[in-house]
C-alpha positions, 0 to 999 in steps of 0.5 A: 500500500502507498500512503501519503501523509500531509502535515505541517510538522514532522520530527526532527525537521519541524516540531512545535508539538506532539503532531511532529513526534506522532507522525514521525513514529507512526510512519517509521512503523508503517514503513516496515510493511508499506510505501510511506510518503510525507509532504511537509513545508520547507522552511529556513530554520529546521531541526535537521538537514534533509538527506536529499535524493535529487528528485523533484516533483511539481506542485501543480497538476498539468490540467491546472497549469493552463489558467493564468492567476496569482495562485497558479503562478505561485504553484508553477514556481514551487516544487517538491524536493525529495528526501529520505528518513528511516525508510520514509520518503519526504517531500518538502514543499519548496515555495517562497510562501514558506522558505523564508520562515524560521517557524511554521506557525504564527505568521500573517496570511496563514490562511493563504500559505496553508491553502496553497500547501494543501493544494500542492499535497493534493496534487502530489497525491495524484502525481504519486498515485497513492492508495491512501491520502492521510491529512493532519489537522487544519493546515492540510484540511483543504486538500481533502475537499480537493480530493473529494471534488476530484475526478479521480478521488483517492481514499482519504483520512483526516486526523484531528490532533487538536480541535481547539485550532481550526483555521477559521478565517473571514470569508473576505480573505478566502475568496481565492478558494473559489477560483482556479485551481481550487474551484471549491464551493466554500459555503459548507465550510461556514462556521460562525460566519467564517471559512473553517478549514477544520470543518472542511476536513471533517466534512470531506474525508472518507474517514476521520480519526483523532488521537485517543478514544477518550478525546473522541468522546469528549469532542462529540459534545461541547465545550470540547467540540469547540463548536464543531461537535455537531459536525463530528456527530454527523460523521460519528460512524466514520470517526475513530479514536486511536491512541498515539504510540511512541518511538521506542527507539527514540524514547528508551532509557537503555539506548538514549544518548541524550541522557547522562546515564542509561538505565533499565528496569533493573537499575532504574533507581541508580540511573535516576539518581545519577541523571538527577545529580547531573541535571542539577549541575547542568542547570546551575543548581548543584546544591539541590538535594537528590533524595527528594522528589523531582517533578518535571513539566514540559509543554507549551505555556497555553490555556489548554495545558493548565499551568495556572492550575499548577501555579496555584497548587504549587503555591498552596503546597510549598511545604512539600519537599518537591523540586520542580523543573519546567521547560516550555514557552508561550503565554508571556505572563506565565513566562514572567511568573515562572522566571520570578519563581526561578529567580526567587526560589532557586532551591525549589523551582527552575524554569527554562524558556523555549524548547530543547529536545536534549533537555526534554530527555534529561528531564524525563530521565531525572524526574521522579514524577511528571506533571501534566495539568491539562484542561483538555488533552487529545492524547499526550505523549509525555505520560507515555515517555514518562512510563518508559523512563520510570517517571510516574505521571501525575495527570488530569482526568481528560482525553488521552491522559485518562486512557493511559494513566490509571490510579489503581488501589492495587500497586501492581496496576497503578500507572500514575496519579490522577486528579480532576482538571482545573482544580487546584485542590485536587492537584494539590492532593495529588502532590501530597499522594506523590510525596507518600508514594515516593517515600513508600516501598511500593514505589518500586512496584509502580516504577517497574510496572510502568516501565513494562508498559508497551506504547509502541506503534505495532497495535496502533498501526493495525488500527490505522490499517483498518481505517484505511481499508474502510476508506478504500471500501467507501471509494470503490 
């Protein structure tokens, strides 16, 4: 089977969140048995230089090149450059629209950039004659509308990674979608008086997935449907929740070259103590004690991630012995607050602004607990990374977190600590339970249990195979 994925992110080239990690590890697993291609933008600042093959492909179908318009001229001057990574063929969209960017999001005219990218991905799927076209999030959703209206539609799948971001734009900005080469009737994509790219993907794909069964259920009603729950309910029979997996080669404490000392289920305690000691030296806190709990937090400082809830719980439970290391960036006020805590309470709190892949691995390896206070979480990967590193997750009871972390009363089945979302008191009590577990002999049972969990892609890949087959059957 020939599968083409279309995405704005792909690790290690372009990474802003879990989408990059998810798609990289899924395609690596798929490439074991299928021909797998990924289309993504080419920007100036990437995490790695691609291994180019020297092959190029057009970004415009020959039938659409006969008209004369601004859109067509841009696509005529754009192209796909082929590269390879772990058995996957990558197609980088080389265009003036993206090439000068240092980051993939947060720029003016995203409605136009990602529409053009979506058309090019649709064109590439037709040129490569793939069996399945799989688009991810709103950035590539219009490619599904083009696929549906094509004279030769390719069976399609749309994965919703985060329904909070929908790519909704005023209609006066999207008039070009009615012209060549799009020729789309955009009225079905109307939502609150705007052209909603996410809605276009939901209505157009043969099959829809999201990244956990729990999040699927949550998105079928408001407020977690973010206004589109009615669309998803209309397509509920074609809507699946498939948990993400993780790259067990990339996130493996026995093989990880980024951490200070590798370790396994047999010597996890010594490994964690050494990693904690060395991490404290690296961040300029060598005076911190290594015999008290370290809690790691990594993520975007946004409303979704629940950091205000954490802040309140932290202040309410300052008497606890926990130390905290936070890695992330986002909301400026939250960054200022975390810098203040880092400066004024250096014996308790450390904050690193930005994202650092190496530091993220070191935090997972050194931490005793990993906190995810999300208000909603489509899947989450860090709780799975934490399991692999023997780091006990403390998570809110939402989405994929509730699917992957269980606070069982039986220690051999306990896989973490769970609290209620947006509830500082509930989180504070969870921090109390973390202290008790850290000091208990039962901690060893829990750590060995979570390190034995299998979050690889093998099972999830089979679930995607089933969705692909449904899309193909609908297309016959």
